[in-house]
C-alpha positions in Angstrom: -91.4 -34.5 -25.5 -89.2 -32.9 -23.1 -88.1 -30.6 -26.3 -91.7 -29.5 -26.6 -92.5 -28.3 -23.2 -88.8 -26.9 -22.6 -87.8 -22.9 -23.3 -86.3 -24.3 -26.4 -88.3 -25.1 -29.8 -88.1 -28.9 -31.3 -85.4 -28.9 -34.3 -87.1 -28.6 -37.8 -85.4 -31.9 -39.1 -86.9 -34.0 -36.0 -90.4 -32.7 -36.8 -89.7 -33.4 -40.4 -88.8 -37.0 -39.7 -91.5 -37.5 -37.2 -94.3 -36.4 -40.1 -92.8 -38.6 -42.7 -93.0 -41.5 -40.1 -96.7 -40.8 -39.3 -97.3 -41.0 -43.2 -95.4 -44.6 -43.4 -97.7 -45.9 -40.5 -100.8 -44.3 -42.1 -100.0 -46.2 -45.3 -99.5 -49.6 -43.4 -102.5 -48.7 -41.5 -104.6 -48.2 -44.9 -103.5 -51.7 -46.0 -104.4 -53.5 -42.7 -107.8 -51.7 -42.8 -108.5 -52.4 -46.6 -107.8 -56.0 -46.3 -109.0 -56.6 -42.7 -105.5 -57.0 -41.1 -104.8 -59.8 -43.6 -103.3 -58.5 -47.0 -102.7 -61.0 -49.6 -98.8 -61.5 -50.5 -99.2 -60.1 -53.9 -100.7 -56.7 -52.4 -97.8 -56.7 -49.9 -95.4 -56.9 -52.7 -97.1 -53.9 -54.6 -96.9 -52.0 -51.3 -92.9 -52.6 -51.0 -92.5 -51.8 -54.4 -94.4 -48.6 -54.0 -93.0 -47.4 -50.6 -90.1 -45.7 -52.2 -92.3 -43.5 -54.5 -94.5 -42.9 -51.6 -91.6 -41.6 -49.5 -90.1 -39.6 -52.1 -93.6 -37.8 -52.9 -94.3 -37.3 -49.4 -91.1 -36.1 -48.3 -90.6 -33.8 -51.2 -94.2 -32.3 -50.6 -93.0 -31.6 -46.9 -90.0 -30.0 -47.9 -91.9 -27.7 -50.7 -94.5 -26.9 -48.3 -92.5 -26.3 -45.2 -94.9 -28.1 -42.9 -92.1 -28.7 -40.5 -91.3 -24.8 -40.1 -94.1 -24.0 -37.7 -93.6 -24.1 -34.0 -95.8 -26.8 -32.7 -96.7 -25.4 -29.5 -98.2 -22.4 -31.5 -100.0 -24.3 -34.1 -102.3 -21.8 -36.0 -104.9 -22.1 -38.6 -102.6 -21.4 -41.2 -100.6 -24.4 -40.2 -103.5 -26.7 -40.7 -104.3 -25.0 -44.0 -100.7 -25.9 -44.9 -100.7 -29.5 -44.1 -104.0 -29.9 -45.7 -102.8 -28.6 -49.1 -99.5 -30.7 -48.9 -101.1 -34.0 -48.1 -104.0 -33.3 -50.4 -101.4 -32.5 -53.4 -99.3 -35.7 -52.9 -102.5 -37.8 -52.7 -103.8 -36.5 -55.9 -100.2 -37.0 -57.6 -100.6 -40.7 -56.3 -103.9 -41.0 -58.2 -102.6 -39.3 -61.1 -99.7 -41.8 -61.3 -102.1 -44.6 -61.1 -104.1 -43.5 -64.2 -101.2 -42.8 -66.3 -99.9 -46.1 -65.4 -103.0 -47.7 -66.2 -104.5 -45.8 -69.2 -101.3 -45.2 -71.1 -99.0 -47.9 -70.2 -101.9 -50.5 -69.8 -100.3 -51.7 -66.4 -102.2 -52.2 -62.9 -102.4 -49.3 -60.5 -99.3 -49.0 -58.1 -101.7 -49.6 -55.1 -105.5 -49.5 -54.8 -107.0 -46.0 -55.0 -109.0 -47.1 -51.6 -105.6 -47.6 -50.0 -104.3 -44.3 -51.2 -107.7 -42.7 -49.6 -107.6 -44.2 -46.5 -103.7 -43.2 -46.1 -104.7 -39.5 -46.9 -107.4 -39.5 -44.3 -105.4 -41.1 -41.6 -102.5 -38.9 -42.4 -104.2 -35.8 -42.4 -106.2 -36.7 -39.3 -102.6 -37.5 -37.4 -100.5 -34.7 -38.5 -103.5 -31.9 -37.6 -104.7 -33.7 -34.5 -101.3 -34.3 -33.1 -100.2 -30.5 -33.6 -103.3 -29.3 -31.8 -102.9 -31.8 -29.1 -99.3 -30.6 -28.5 -100.5 -26.9 -28.4 -103.0 -27.8 -25.9 -101.0 -29.9 -23.9 -98.0 -27.3 -23.8 -100.5 -24.3 -22.9 -102.1 -26.5 -20.2 -98.9 -27.3 -18.6 -97.4 -24.0 -18.9 -100.4 -22.3 -17.1 -103.0 -24.6 -15.5 -106.6 -23.9 -16.1 -107.5 -22.5 -12.9 -105.0 -19.7 -13.4 -106.0 -18.6 -16.5 -107.4 -15.0 -17.2 -110.6 -15.3 -19.1 -110.8 -12.6 -22.0 -113.7 -11.4 -24.2 -112.4 -9.5 -27.4 -115.0 -6.8 -29.0 -114.7 -7.0 -32.4 -115.4 -10.3 -34.5 -113.6 -8.7 -37.7 -110.3 -9.0 -38.7 -108.9 -7.1 -36.1 -110.4 -9.3 -33.5 -108.9 -12.4 -35.3 -105.5 -11.1 -35.3 -105.9 -10.5 -31.8 -106.9 -14.0 -30.8 -104.5 -15.2 -32.9 -101.7 -13.1 -31.2 -102.9 -14.5 -27.8 -102.6 -18.4 -29.6 -99.0 -17.5 -30.9 -97.2 -15.9 -27.9 -96.7 -17.2 -24.3 -99.9 -15.1 -23.1 -99.4 -16.0 -19.3 -102.5 -18.0 -19.1 -105.0 -15.8 -21.1 -107.9 -17.6 -22.7 -110.3 -16.1 -25.1 -113.8 -17.3 -24.0 -116.0 -15.4 -26.6 -116.2 -12.7 -29.0 -118.7 -9.8 -28.7 -119.9 -7.6 -31.9 -122.5 -5.0 -32.7 -123.3 -7.0 -35.9 -126.3 -9.0 -35.5 -125.3 -11.2 -38.5 -122.3 -12.6 -36.8 -124.2 -13.6 -33.8 -124.3 -17.5 -33.1 -121.3 -17.9 -35.5 -117.7 -18.8 -34.6 -114.2 -17.3 -35.1 -111.2 -18.9 -34.7 -113.1 -22.0 -32.6 -114.6 -19.0 -30.4 -118.2 -18.2 -30.2 -119.3 -14.7 -31.4 -122.4 -13.1 -29.3 -124.2 -9.6 -30.2 -123.6 -6.9 -27.9 -126.8 -7.1 -26.0 -125.6 -10.5 -24.5 -122.7 -8.4 -22.9 -124.6 -7.8 -19.5 -125.6 -11.3 -19.0 -121.8 -12.7 -19.9 -120.2 -10.2 -17.5 -122.4 -10.8 -14.9 -121.8 -14.6 -15.1 -118.4 -14.0 -13.2 -116.9 -16.0 -16.2 -115.0 -13.0 -17.7 -112.1 -11.2 -16.2 -110.9 -8.7 -19.1 -112.6 -7.3 -22.1 -110.2 -6.4 -25.2 -111.5 -3.7 -27.5 -110.0 -4.7 -30.8 -112.1 -2.7 -33.3 -110.1 0.0 -35.0 -111.4 3.5 -35.6 -114.4 2.8 -33.0 -116.2 6.3 -32.2 -115.2 7.3 -28.5 -119.0 7.7 -27.6 -119.3 3.6 -28.4 -115.9 2.8 -26.8 -117.3 4.7 -23.7 -120.3 2.6 -23.4 -118.2 -0.6 -23.5 -116.0 0.7 -21.0 -118.8 1.7 -18.6 -120.6 -1.6 -18.9 -117.3 -3.5 -18.1 -116.4 -1.6 -15.2 -119.8 -1.8 -14.0 -119.1 -5.4 -13.3 -115.2 -4.8 -12.2 -113.9 -6.3 -15.7 -110.4 -4.9 -16.8 -110.5 -3.1 -20.3 -107.6 -3.0 -22.8 -107.2 -1.8 -26.2 -105.5 -2.9 -29.3 -103.2 -0.3 -30.5 -103.7 1.3 -34.2 -102.5 -0.8 -37.1 -99.8 1.8 -37.8 -98.0 0.7 -34.5 -97.7 -2.7 -35.0 -94.4 -4.0 -34.9 -93.5 -4.9 -38.4 -97.3 -5.4 -39.3 -97.5 -7.9 -36.6 -99.7 -7.4 -33.2 -98.0 -8.4 -30.1 -99.8 -9.1 -26.8 -97.4 -6.8 -25.2 -98.4 -3.8 -27.4 -101.9 -3.9 -25.9 -102.4 -1.3 -23.4 -105.0 -0.3 -20.6 -107.8 2.2 -21.4 -106.7 5.7 -20.7 -108.9 7.9 -18.7 -109.4 10.2 -21.6 -111.1 7.3 -23.4 -114.2 8.2 -21.0 -114.7 11.6 -22.3 -117.9 9.8 -23.9 -117.5 12.3 -26.9 -115.5 12.1 -30.0 -112.1 13.8 -30.2 -112.3 17.3 -31.9 -110.6 17.5 -35.2 -109.6 20.8 -36.6 -108.3 22.2 -40.1 -104.6 21.3 -40.2 -104.1 22.7 -43.5 -105.7 26.1 -42.5 -103.1 26.1 -39.5 -100.3 25.1 -41.6 -100.9 28.2 -43.9 -100.9 30.2 -41.0 -97.7 29.1 -39.3 -95.4 27.9 -42.2 -92.1 30.0 -42.6 -93.1 32.2 -39.6 -91.2 32.9 -36.6 -93.3 31.9 -33.5 -92.8 32.9 -30.2 -94.4 31.0 -27.4 -94.3 31.9 -23.7 -94.9 29.3 -20.8 -93.5 26.9 -23.3 -92.1 24.3 -20.6 -95.8 24.0 -19.2 -98.3 21.0 -20.3 -100.1 23.3 -23.0 -96.9 25.0 -23.7 -94.9 22.3 -24.6 -97.5 20.4 -26.8 -98.1 23.8 -28.6 -94.3 23.6 -29.5 -94.5 20.4 -30.6 -97.4 21.0 -32.8 -96.0 24.2 -34.1 -92.9 22.4 -35.1 -95.0 20.0 -37.4 -96.3 22.8 -39.5 -93.0 24.1 -40.9 -92.2 27.4 -39.1 -89.2 29.4 -39.9 -88.1 29.5 -36.4 -89.7 28.5 -32.9 -88.6 30.6 -29.8 -89.5 28.5 -26.6 -89.9 30.9 -23.5 -90.3 30.2 -20.1 -88.9 30.9 -16.8 -89.2 27.5 -15.3 -85.4 26.1 -15.7 -85.6 22.4 -15.3 -88.8 21.6 -17.5 -87.1 23.9 -20.1 -84.0 21.7 -20.1 -86.2 18.4 -20.1 -87.7 19.9 -23.5 -84.9 20.8 -25.0 -83.8 17.5 -24.6 -86.8 15.7 -26.2 -86.4 17.9 -29.1 -82.8 17.4 -29.6 -83.4 13.7 -29.4 -85.9 14.1 -32.1 -83.3 16.0 -34.3 -85.0 19.5 -34.3 -82.2 21.6 -32.6 -81.9 23.9 -35.8 -85.6 24.5 -35.8 -86.1 26.4 -32.3 -84.3 28.3 -29.9 -84.6 28.2 -25.7 -85.1 31.5 -24.2 -85.0 31.6 -20.2 -87.2 34.8 -19.3 -90.2 35.9 -17.2 -93.1 37.7 -18.8 -93.4 39.9 -15.7 -90.2 41.6 -16.3 -91.0 44.3 -19.2 -87.3 44.9 -19.7 -86.5 41.2 -20.5 -89.7 40.9 -22.4 -88.7 43.8 -24.8 -85.4 42.2 -25.3 -86.7 38.8 -26.2 -89.1 40.8 -28.8 -86.1 42.5 -30.2 -84.1 39.3 -30.4 -86.9 37.2 -31.8 -89.0 39.6 -34.0 -92.0 37.2 -33.9 -94.9 36.8 -36.5 -97.0 34.9 -34.2 -97.3 34.9 -30.2 -99.0 32.1 -28.4 -99.0 33.2 -25.0 -99.6 30.1 -22.4 -97.5 31.7 -19.4 -99.7 32.0 -16.5 -100.3 30.9 -12.7 -103.1 28.5 -12.8 -103.7 26.8 -9.2 -106.8 28.0 -7.8 -106.0 27.5 -4.0 -102.6 28.7 -4.3 -103.6 32.1 -6.0 -106.3 32.6 -3.4 -103.3 32.5 -0.8 -101.2 34.8 -3.0 -103.1 37.4 -5.2 -100.3 39.5 -5.8 -98.4 37.1 -7.7 -101.4 36.1 -9.8 -101.9 39.8 -10.7 -98.2 40.1 -11.5 -98.2 37.0 -13.8 -101.8 36.8 -15.2 -102.3 40.5 -15.4 -98.7 42.2 -15.6 -97.4 39.4 -17.7 -100.0 39.7 -20.2 -100.1 43.4 -20.3 -96.2 42.9 -21.2 -96.7 40.5 -24.0 -99.6 42.6 -25.4 -98.1 45.9 -25.5 -94.4 44.5 -27.0 -96.6 42.7 -29.8 -98.1 45.8 -30.7 -94.6 47.8 -30.5 -93.0 45.0 -32.7 -95.9 44.7 -35.1 -96.8 41.2 -34.7 -99.3 39.8 -36.8 -101.3 37.4 -34.2 -101.3 37.4 -30.9 -103.2 34.2 -29.3 -103.9 34.1 -25.6 -104.5 30.9 -23.5 -107.7 31.6 -21.1 -109.5 29.4 -18.8 -113.1 28.6 -18.3 -112.4 29.9 -14.8 -112.7 33.2 -16.2 -116.5 33.2 -16.7 -118.2 34.4 -13.7 -115.2 33.8 -11.7 -115.4 32.9 -8.0 -111.7 32.7 -7.4 -108.5 35.2 -8.1 -107.0 33.1 -10.6 -110.1 33.1 -12.8 -110.6 37.0 -12.2 -107.0 38.1 -13.1 -107.4 36.0 -16.4 -110.7 37.9 -17.1 -108.8 40.9 -16.5 -106.2 39.8 -19.1 -109.0 39.2 -21.5 -110.5 42.6 -21.1 -107.1 44.1 -21.7 -106.3 42.1 -24.9 -110.0 43.1 -26.0 -109.1 46.6 -25.1 -106.1 46.5 -27.5 -107.7 45.1 -30.4 -107.9 46.8 -33.7 -104.7 48.7 -32.6 -102.1 49.0 -35.6 -101.9 45.7 -37.4 -101.7 42.9 -34.6 -104.7 40.5 -34.3 -105.8 39.5 -30.9 -107.5 36.2 -30.4 -108.3 34.5 -26.8 -109.1 30.7 -26.5 -110.9 29.5 -23.5 -111.5 25.9 -22.5 -112.0 23.6 -19.6 -109.8 21.0 -17.6 -106.9 19.5 -19.4 -106.6 15.6 -18.9 -103.2 14.8 -17.5 -101.8 18.4 -17.5 -99.5 19.3 -14.6 -101.2 19.7 -11.3 -104.5 18.5 -12.7 -106.9 16.1 -11.0 -105.7 12.9 -13.0 -102.0 12.9 -12.1 -103.3 13.6 -8.5 -105.6 10.7 -8.5 -103.1 8.3 -10.2 -100.8 9.1 -7.3 -103.4 8.8 -4.8 -104.1 5.3 -6.1 -100.6 4.1 -6.4 -100.2 5.0 -2.7 -103.1 3.0 -1.6 -105.5 6.0 -1.4 -107.6 7.4 -0.1 -108.7 9.3 -3.2 -109.7 12.6 -2.4 -112.5 14.7 -4.0 -113.6 18.2 -3.1 -117.5 17.5 -3.3 -119.8 14.9 -4.3 -121.5 16.8 -6.8 -118.4 18.9 -8.4 -118.3 18.5 -12.0 -115.9 19.9 -14.7 -115.2 20.2 -18.6 -112.5 18.2 -19.7 -110.5 17.9 -22.8 -107.3 16.5 -23.8 -104.0 18.1 -24.1 -103.6 17.7 -27.9 -107.2 19.1 -28.3 -106.4 22.2 -26.3 -103.5 22.9 -28.4 -105.6 22.4 -31.3 -108.0 24.9 -30.4 -105.4 27.5 -29.9 -103.7 26.9 -33.2 -107.1 26.9 -34.9 -108.3 30.0 -33.3 -104.8 31.7 -34.4 -105.5 30.8 -37.9 -109.3 31.6 -38.1 -109.6 34.7 -35.8 -110.1 38.1 -37.2 -109.7 40.0 -33.9 -111.0 40.4 -30.8 -112.8 37.0 -30.5 -113.0 34.8 -27.5 -113.3 31.0 -28.9 -114.6 28.1 -27.1 -115.2 24.5 -27.7 -118.4 22.7 -27.6 -117.0 20.0 -25.1 -120.3 18.0 -24.5 -121.3 17.4 -20.9 -119.8 18.1 -17.8 -117.9 15.2 -16.0 -118.5 14.6 -12.2 -115.3 14.2 -10.8 -116.2 11.5 -8.1 -117.1 9.4 -11.3 -114.0 10.1 -12.9 -112.1 9.0 -9.6 -114.3 5.7 -9.4 -113.6 4.8 -12.9 -109.7 5.4 -12.4 -109.8 3.3 -9.3 -111.7 0.4 -11.4 -109.4 1.1 -14.5 -106.3 0.3 -11.9 -108.0 -2.9 -11.0 -108.8 -2.2 -7.5 -112.2 -2.4 -5.8 -113.9 0.6 -4.1 -114.6 0.3 -0.6 -112.3 -2.9 -0.4 -108.9 -2.1 -1.6 -109.2 1.8 -1.6 -111.6 4.3 -0.3 -112.7 7.8 -1.9 -112.8 10.8 0.7 -114.7 14.0 0.3 -112.6 16.9 1.6 -114.7 19.8 0.8 -114.4 22.7 -1.9 -111.3 24.5 -1.8 -111.3 28.4 -1.5 -112.3 29.8 -4.8 -113.6 26.7 -6.2 -117.0 26.4 -8.2 -119.0 23.3 -8.1 -119.9 23.6 -11.8 -117.7 25.4 -14.1 -119.0 27.5 -17.1 -117.6 27.7 -20.8 -120.3 30.1 -22.4 -121.5 27.1 -24.3 -125.0 27.6 -24.8 -126.8 28.9 -27.7 -127.9 32.3 -25.9 -124.0 33.3 -25.1 -122.4 31.8 -28.2 -122.2 32.5 -32.0 -121.3 29.7 -34.6 -118.0 29.8 -36.6 -117.2 27.4 -39.7 -116.6 24.4 -37.6 -119.4 22.7 -35.5 -117.1 22.2 -32.5 -115.8 25.9 -32.3 -117.8 28.5 -31.0 -117.5 32.2 -30.5 -118.4 34.0 -27.3 -121.1 36.5 -27.7 -119.6 38.7 -24.8 -120.7 42.4 -24.3 -117.7 44.3 -22.6 -117.9 46.7 -20.5 -117.3 50.4 -20.8 -113.5 50.5 -21.3 -113.1 54.1 -20.7 -111.2 53.9 -17.6 -109.9 50.0 -18.1 -106.4 51.0 -19.1 -106.0 53.2 -15.8 -107.6 50.7 -13.4 -105.3 47.8 -14.7 -102.3 50.1 -14.5 -103.5 50.9 -10.7 -103.9 47.1 -10.2 -100.4 46.4 -11.4 -98.6 49.2 -9.3 -100.6 48.1 -6.2 -98.5 45.1 -6.4 -95.6 46.7 -4.3 -98.0 47.4 -1.7 -98.3 43.6 -1.2 -102.0 44.2 0.3 -104.1 41.4 -0.7 -107.4 42.8 0.6 -106.6 46.1 -1.7 -105.7 43.9 -4.8 -108.6 41.8 -4.7 -111.0 45.0 -4.1 -109.3 46.5 -7.5 -109.9 43.3 -9.4 -113.6 43.3 -8.3 -113.8 46.7 -9.8 -112.3 45.5 -13.1 -114.3 42.2 -12.9 -117.8 43.2 -11.5 -119.0 39.6 -11.8 -116.3 38.1 -9.6 -117.9 36.9 -6.8 -115.5 35.3 -4.2 -116.0 32.2 -2.4 -112.9 32.6 -0.2 -114.2 33.7 3.1 -111.0 35.8 3.5 -112.4 38.1 0.6 -116.3 37.6 0.7 -116.6 40.8 2.9 -115.1 42.8 0.0 -118.1 41.9 -2.2 -120.4 45.2 -3.1 
């Protein structure tokens, strides 16, 4: 038995000999039971003459069926089925031999069929039960019951069965599957792999019992809204949530326990991921020369990855951030894409350098993602916001016109809507300049506008994750502050789709569902980390920062948007102001940068963006 519970596996020949020995004992036991432990001498002689044939058949069937090949401590249903098939086949052969001997050769049976039946039942029972006993004993010795993690699997289908089996077959460090949950009422009350199945309506009762430590969502292709409901219910009871990866990620088609991952925060969006027309985008990009600014940032780098998948002629990766550019280049080289792109270190604020970039690249499509985006920093440095977000965009737009770029796609922000901060106001100025240049020559200008991007550099998610790792406190600016959220891939899909579908001058926005309360996001991240709010970590309210809103806007209501061919993409129904003096005003704004007078710069911005109402006490007095 020491072999069974050591780190080594019992040799196959040992298992084979044990199985044969078990069958011999079952054969002897059958004789004793049949003749009430006093078999006649003639029956003993028959048994001795038949034992050679018996051993040959049983041993041969074990070899053919490979019943000895499984690892005893990880015995599964398939192992039991294999034993049943092999033992049943051997017994049927014995009975057939008896009939042949009696009917054809008119000789007595080798042994009575009653003995064969008793031996069959005894061998079957002993071989299967012994394996199960070894497995149970091994798991109990390896991890005592008191140390086990009690797991519920959501999804009593094939994926759920495979998940349960993965736990059974691996050293799961004390995980016990205590129940299945499923939305299918017809499965309720049944068992799967020996574990009871409950309808989801029993989930709250099961979770509240305190007998569940973790839930694993095994269902493939589950709707995000349904997944969000499951996660919310689990987190309400401080139950950890795990997810089974897509089948395509299973190693050699086999699910491993180590592949199961924690639920990501973007799984809590509560809406379906937005899928766009990739073929339309492919037709737009294939064979084209593409220039991407801000290419080392969160959005820019994902733009690079997705654009490369659409077979462009060449992608020019432009940014002034040296280290992130180096890291992105290393990633793409590792993926074997070096011949498809070129890295350019350049600052969009430098007009002469940008002229040289366009001269070298001669792009067909430009995705302009370079910008300063951090609200508090730009409140303290308005001149830099103007130089990058306004002058940089002016440079890119003008050079796109000069070099006859086919399409120019601008990455804007929801903070440009009724801005309350310098960053949002400068992005709105950039939007207005792009609108001014629309229909000039052949370049098609398109603007995209979206909310906060989950996991982007400097966003609230990495901040919360860092604060949680450090033990807190987790800081939120206000109890009621809300934001729209989307994933980085979704944001980039919007940019690409807008570039493909736009006819010029549009501002495209996503229907992003409901705003998310930041404090709820913080609470969920704490729970997903396995911590208890108020006991392991605290949330601290620090107050709105200069320029921040309680609630962002996207112009995503019916009064302010128009539909497009995609139900999740809307076009802003914006009415531009008289642009007669816009170009001159923007030129004055950019030239005023040299004065480094923040008050004067903000005053000029307010003239360009009348709806700009600063919440920064430093600039509030400038509101007319």
